[in-house]
N, C-alpha and C positions, 0 to 999 in steps of 0.2 A: 503493500499499500503504500505509495508515492506521497509525502507530506510537501503539502505549499502553503507559504502564510501570507496575509496582508502584512504589510510594514507603513512604518511610517516615515516615507521617502521626505530626504533634503532635496529640492527641488526648486530651479529660478523662478524669478517672478514670471507669468507669460510671457512682459514685452523686452524681455531680454534673455528668454529662451535659446532662440537664433545664435546670440552673439555668444554661450556659452557652451554649447555642444559644441562636443568635439568629435574627429576621428575617434575610430579606438586607438590606445597610446601602441598598439605590435604592428600596425599594417603603415606604419611613415616611419623614418629614420631619423636621428636627431636634427638635421639638417632639413628634414621638408617638415617637422612637426615647427621649428623655430619659423618657419618661411609662414605656414599658417596661422601661429600664433601672433605672428608681428602684428604693431600696431591696435591689438586687442588684449589691455589688462585683463579681461575676465573671461578669454576662451579658457575653457578645463584642461588644454595641454599642457599649460604651468602646473594642473596636478597631476597630470599622469604620466607627462615629457617635465618633470621641472630640473632637468639638470640642463633646460636649453637658456635658464638662468643665472648659470654658474657658467665657471669659465669655462672655457671646450677644452681643458685638458686635464676636468676634475673629469674621474671617471664617471658614467652612468651607473656605477653600482654603488657607488661612494657614500656613508653614511648622509656626509651633507647631502645630498639629491633626495634623501627620502623627511629631510627634517624641513629641507627647502619647499617640498610638496605639502608638509602641514600646516605650512607658514601661509601657502599661497592658498590649500582649503581655506582656512581659518578668513583672510584678507578678500576672497571672493565671498564667500556668505556674506560677510557685511556690505562690499561692493557691489555686487552683479542688482541686488541683493538675491540669496539665497533664501527661502521657507522651506518648514519643517509642516509638515499633515499634524495636526492635534491627535487623531484617531489613525490604528492601523487601517490601509486601506490596497486593491489591485488598483491597477495603473494598466491599463487596452491601449498599446505601442503599432501603430498601424504604416507601414513603408510599404512608399507606393514607388518605382522602380520603371518608366516606360509602361510594356504591361504587365510587367512583375506587384501583386499585391500582396501584403501576409500582414496580420494580426495578431501580435502575441502578448500575454497576459505579464507585465514584468510584477515580480512579486519574490519572496527568501524563499530556500529548498532547503532540506537538511543536509548537513556537509554527514549526520553520520548514512543518512541514504545514500552518497556520492559514496562514503567506504565501503558500505555494504554491498552494492552492487545494483540497488535499486535503479541510480542514477549511472546509466553504463557511458563506458569509454570507446575508443576507439583507435585513440593517439597516444602513441608514449611520450611522456614530457622531460624535458632537460633540467637538470638541477639549477642551473646557473639562473634560466629563467625563473621560475618556482622562488629561487633567494628574493630573487629581483619585486615578485610582486605580493612574498610573504612579510618582506621588512615593507612594501609599501602600504600595505594592509596593518599591519601593526604599531607602525609609526603614524599614520596619517588616522588611525581606528575609524578607519570607513571602507568601505569597497564602492569604489569607483568606476568600477566599469562593469559591466554585466555577462554572464557567460549567456551564449545562446544557444537554449534549449530546448528538443521538440523530440512528440509523441503524437500519439492515433489520435486524431482528433475526437472530441466529443462531442455529439448532437446537443447534448443537454445545455454544455459551454458554449459554443457556436452561436447556440439561440440569445443567450444574453449579450455574447459580444457583438451580434448586431441590435439586436434592443439596445444598449445602450447609445451608442453609434449612431443610430437612426435616432434619438429622443434628448441628448444630451450634448450642451457644445463643447468641444474638446477646450482643453486648457492652451495647450502649445499647436498650431497648426505653422510649419514654415516650411521652404524649397532648401535647402541645403546646396552649394556651391556645384555640388557633382550631380544635381539635378534629382536627388532623393527626397521626396516629400517625404516629414516626418510627422506626424498626427498623434497625440498624446490625451488620451481622457483618464480622468479621476473615479472612479467606478463606485458608487452608491453602497452602502455600508451591506444596504438589503440582501446586496447579494453574495457579499464573503461569504456563508455558510453554503451554500450552494456548490460555488466553485471549490470551495476547500472539500467537500464530502464528493463530487464527481471527477478531480481531477484523484482524488485520494483511490479510485477505483482501480485509477491506470496500474497496472503492476510492473510497468518500466517507462524511466524516461531516459532519452538521449543525449550525450552534449553532440552537438552538432559542430560547434566552435567554441572556443574556450578552456580548453583544458588547462591551459595552466592557472588559469584563473580560478577555475574551480578546485587543483590541487592546491593551491597557493591558500586558499579558504580554510582546506581541513587543517594544513601546515600552522596556519593562524589560529584557528581554535585548539590546537596544542599549545601555544605557546599562552593564550590568554587562560586556556582550563587551569593549565601549572601553578601560573599567577593567580589563581582566586583559590582560596583556601573554601569558599564556601560557592565552588560551582553546584549548577543544580541541573544544566542543559537547557533551561528558558532562556536563558544570556543569548544575546542579539549575534555573538560571536558562533555559534550554535548553527548559524543561516548562512545563506551567501545567496548574494545579489545573481539573479539572472530575467531572462524572457523565456517564457514557453509558446511555441508556435507549434502548430500541426501541422505534421509532415506534410500532409496533399499541398499545403501552401507554397513550401520551399522550394526555392531553383539553386541545383550547384552550377557551375561553372567550371571549366574545366584547371588544371593547376601546370600549367606550361614546366617546359624544360629547357636551359641551355647550356653547354658544354663550350667549355675554354680553348681545348688542345684537343687533338686526336691521337691520342694517349701514344705516339710513333710513327703511327699509320700515317701515306700519304692518303690523299683522299681517293682515290682507286683503291689500293689497298684495305682502307675501309669499308669502300662500296662492298668489294669482293666477297669481305668478312660480313657484311651486313645480310649479305645474301645466302648464307647459312641459315637462316634460321627465318630470314622473312622473304617474299615474294616482294618486288620492289619496281612499281610503276611513276611511269616519267613521261608526261609532265604529271603532277599527281594536286591534289584540293591544300591549301591552304590550313583548312582545319579537314578532323577526318571525317566521314559521312556517318560511322556508325562503331558499334565496339569492334574491337578486333580488328581496328587498323588505327595508325599511328599516321600522321603527318610530320617528315623530315626536311627541313631546310636545308641547304647547303652549297655554299658557291653563288647565290642566287636564285638555286632552282628546288621549287618543291618534289621530291616523293613521296608517293603512298607505300605506307609495307605494312604488308599482312603477313601475319605470321602461318609458315610454311609447315609440312609434316613434325620437321625438328622439336616442334613448340610443344610439348607436352601438360597434357591437364594436371595442376597444382594441385598437391594435396590441401590447399586453403584458398579460403575464397579470395584474397587477397592477392594471391599467387596470379589466379585466375582472372582477376582484374587486369587493363591493359597499363594500367602504373609498373604493376606486377610485371607485366611480360615483360615492359621495356627493361626495367632494370636487372629481370632474371636473364635478358636473352639477348644484352645489347651493351648497357652502360656496364654491367658490373665482368664481362665477359670480353668485349670487347674495346670498351673505352677504358676499363680499369679502376672503376666508381664502386669500391664494395660498399660502402656507406654512406648515401647521400645526403643523411643526416649532418654530418662531420666533415665532409669532403670539401675544401676550396675547390675544386675544380671543376665543379656543377651552380648552376643558381636555377630561382625556382620562378616561376612567374605567371602572376595572378591573371586567369583569363578575359577579369573585365580588362586587361591591357591590349586586347586584340593579338592578334598574330603580326598585324604590320608592327608592335614591340619585337616581336621574335624574327625580323626582315630585320628591326633595325639595327640590335643589337649583333647580328653577323656580319651586316655590311660594313657596320661601322669599323671590323674587326676586332671590339671586344668579346667576342663569343665569335666558335667557329661553326659550332651545327644548332641547332635548335630541333626541338620537337615539341608539335603541336598535339594533344591530346582528346580524344573524346570525354565529356565528362559522366563523371560516375552517380551513381540514382541517389537517392534519397535510401530507399530499401536496399541497397549496398552496406550502408553507411551501418543501418538497423541489423542487416542480417551478420555482420561482422562484429558489432555490440556484439547481438547473443549469442553467438560461437566463443567469445571470447577473445577475440581477434584482433589483432590491431592492424590498421589500414597499414599499408605503403607509405611513406614519409611524402608528404604535402600531394595526398590524394583529391581534398577537397579547397574549395573556394567558394566562399556564400557571398551571394550579393542581394541585395543590397544590406552594408554594413548597417550594425547601430548604432548611434552616437553615447559618447559616454558623457556625462553631467546631467542629463535629462531627469533621472533618480539615481539615488547616492544613498545605499544603507551604511547607516553609521552602526558601529560594535560596540 
């Protein structure tokens, strides 16, 4: 039985919501974050990426970064200002991007459910990134970015969502610079019990995006619990901020790859080796037309790769995904990239940047070869989670992205 709880969100006054809201901390680098927050003292990147206000020689994981985040959160509370709801509430958060619309419930979820796999994972996490967000949560005493959860939609919940959106004015409704429309409703308290009981019927919830945020919330719970001799299990640090979306509303974009060298092969040698496991069509499309096909860009030409009889059925769901096939039959054996998580010879490009970005990187000489992938499905994500497997690295890119700063959970 999944636990979902309303909470007293700290959030911007409506007139400044568009100025406070920021992209998630982990989709921009330090330079990009600084540029986005430039000339806007209440942009929430000043909390989530507070290193942008410090000397560039100070490491992003330095203690001073987290202290600055706490200072900036308190400052923005006063200057924006941010307000806090008097009673625990749910919040409906609608994202519209082109023809894509999805509506989620912003709420808090049980860390214990995360620990005992009621909330399922599909990615491994890296300790250095866990350390970062754990320190951020513990120092600021707030969860400033939401985990992106999904589940199989429930009719009774969908009816409440539609009713609230039809009958109540939103508190926020703005379009961000990336053409995503963000609309938020504060849900009347009369619906709290029904939402809790209906979501509670779900056997499993699934992390779509935000594995490091969730893992860090679990670690922060341990820190706070050990420091609290009167721990009861009901404290706010036992719950983490997330937005829960019905799986049927979600769209996954491909997560493409670029590689910076051919591992000592000439182009002709490389292509001959690729033919060992793939049938090659040239010219090929920039985006693969279906599963079990990969588009490759090399020296200004697109090729279509289709696994041949040498590509055997894998033992896991992940090995049979296109990203798994590419890794096991090309990136590792031919290009020598054993672990794409740690290799500095490969990079990953979110599908929102399009195949033009792949062409740009190769044509400029920054990369040598690029691979355009067919996107995995939400069903793939759920099936892999249920099987206790992990997705191959960088398999999913969800779009549109939630904004940080619209609802904050104080622990």
